[in-house]
C-alpha positions as CSV (number, residue, x, y, z in Angstrom):
1,M,-37.5,3.4,20.2
2,P,-34.5,2.8,18.1
3,K,-34.7,1.3,14.6
4,A,-33.7,-2.3,13.9
5,I,-29.9,-2.6,13.0
6,T,-29.5,-3.2,9.2
7,D,-27.0,-5.6,7.6
8,S,-24.9,-2.9,6.2
9,Q,-24.8,-1.3,9.6
10,L,-23.7,-4.5,11.1
11,N,-21.0,-5.1,8.6
12,K,-19.7,-1.4,9.3
13,M,-19.6,-2.1,13.1
14,A,-17.9,-5.4,12.4
15,K,-15.4,-3.8,10.4
16,M,-14.9,-1.1,13.1
17,I,-14.3,-4.0,15.7
18,R,-11.8,-5.6,13.5
19,D,-9.9,-2.3,13.0
20,W,-10.1,-1.2,16.5
21,P,-6.8,0.7,17.4
22,Q,-4.5,-1.2,19.7
23,E,-4.0,1.8,21.9
24,E,-7.6,2.2,22.8
25,A,-9.4,0.1,25.5
26,F,-11.4,-2.7,23.9
27,N,-14.7,-3.6,25.6
28,W,-18.3,-3.6,24.8
29,D,-19.0,-0.2,26.5
30,N,-16.5,1.6,24.1
31,I,-17.9,-0.4,21.1
32,C,-21.3,0.8,22.1
33,T,-20.1,4.5,22.3
34,A,-18.2,4.2,19.0
35,S,-21.3,2.6,17.3
36,K,-23.2,5.6,17.8
37,S,-21.4,7.3,14.7
38,I,-22.8,4.4,12.7
39,L,-26.5,4.0,14.2
40,G,-27.1,7.5,15.3
41,Y,-27.8,6.4,18.8
42,A,-25.6,4.4,21.5
43,P,-26.8,1.0,21.7
44,T,-26.8,-1.4,24.6
45,R,-24.1,-4.2,25.1
46,Q,-26.8,-6.8,25.1
47,A,-28.3,-5.5,21.6
48,L,-24.8,-5.6,20.2
49,S,-23.6,-8.9,21.7
50,G,-26.6,-10.6,20.6
51,K,-25.7,-10.2,16.9
52,L,-23.6,-13.0,15.8
53,I,-21.4,-11.2,13.3
54,L,-20.6,-8.6,16.0
55,K,-19.9,-11.4,18.6
56,N,-17.7,-13.2,16.5
57,A,-15.6,-10.0,15.4
58,Y,-15.4,-9.2,19.2
59,L,-14.1,-12.6,20.1
60,A,-11.6,-12.6,17.1
61,K,-10.2,-9.3,18.0
62,K,-10.1,-10.0,21.8
63,K,-7.9,-13.2,21.0
64,Q,-5.8,-11.3,18.6
65,R,-5.0,-8.7,21.2
66,K,-4.4,-11.4,23.8
67,D,-1.9,-13.2,21.5
68,A,-0.2,-10.0,20.8
69,I,0.3,-9.5,24.4
70,A,1.4,-13.0,24.9
71,K,4.1,-12.6,22.1
72,A,5.2,-9.2,23.7
73,E,5.7,-10.7,26.9
74,G,7.9,-13.7,25.6
75,A,10.2,-11.1,24.3
76,P,13.3,-10.6,26.5
77,R,13.3,-7.4,28.2
78,P,16.3,-5.4,29.5
79,Q,16.7,-5.2,33.3
80,S,17.0,-1.4,33.5
81,M,16.6,1.8,31.5
82,P,20.5,2.1,31.0
83,D,20.7,-1.4,29.7
84,A,17.8,-0.7,27.2
85,M,19.6,2.5,26.1
86,K,23.0,0.6,25.7
87,K,21.0,-2.0,23.6
88,I,19.5,0.6,21.4
89,A,22.8,2.4,20.9
90,R,24.5,-0.8,20.0
91,L,21.7,-1.8,17.6
92,Q,21.8,1.8,16.0
93,Q,25.6,1.4,15.6
94,E,25.2,-2.1,13.8
95,N,22.4,-0.7,11.7
96,D,24.6,2.2,10.6
97,A,27.5,-0.3,9.9
98,L,25.4,-2.5,7.8
99,R,23.9,0.4,5.7
100,S,27.5,1.7,5.1
101,E,28.6,-1.8,4.0
102,L,25.4,-2.0,1.8
103,E,26.2,1.2,0.0
104,K,29.8,0.1,-0.6
105,M,28.4,-3.2,-2.1
106,A,25.9,-1.3,-4.3
107,E,28.7,0.8,-5.6
108,V,30.9,-2.3,-6.4
109,A,27.8,-3.9,-8.2
110,Q,27.4,-0.7,-10.2
111,R,31.0,-0.9,-11.3
112,F,30.7,-4.5,-12.4
113,I,27.6,-3.7,-14.4
114,Y,29.0,-0.8,-16.1
115,H,32.2,-2.7,-17.0
116,A,30.3,-5.6,-18.1
117,S,28.0,-3.5,-20.3
118,I,31.3,-2.1,-22.0
119,A,32.6,-5.6,-22.6
120,G,29.4,-6.4,-24.3
121,L,27.9,-8.8,-21.6
122,S,24.2,-9.0,-21.7
123,Q,21.9,-8.9,-18.6
124,Q,20.9,-12.6,-19.2
125,K,24.7,-13.4,-19.3
126,L,25.3,-11.7,-16.2
127,M,22.5,-13.1,-14.4
128,A,23.1,-16.8,-15.4
129,P,23.5,-19.3,-12.7
130,L,26.9,-20.2,-11.5
131,P,28.2,-23.6,-13.0
132,K,27.7,-26.6,-10.6
133,V,30.8,-27.7,-8.7
134,R,31.8,-31.2,-10.1
135,R,33.6,-33.3,-7.6
136,D,34.7,-36.4,-9.4
């Protein structure tokens, strides 16, 4: 006859349930199998689902996975593989263009900082807020 499940074992199993990998099937049978590493034996579904901490962790994880699926289903999907490939290529080009622009802006900022330091401007003076526009 298996030993009683201790609180520390319950906490470890609850953490295991909360950290369950997205790509693995999530059901009581798999949880029972995975619990073998913690308990030393594979418990039954009834034994685990009767524990409130495990049941709550299971229900919370199940809801989290369902919400993630619903969120993914709401996202627009390309009609075909070529459409998806075109979109990926377009986004990569856009990403490359933005990176290039960011590098140029960083270079300009470095020049400003260098020339400001030569002119004797402090960092506080450089970071001072812009004056408010007065429209009288």
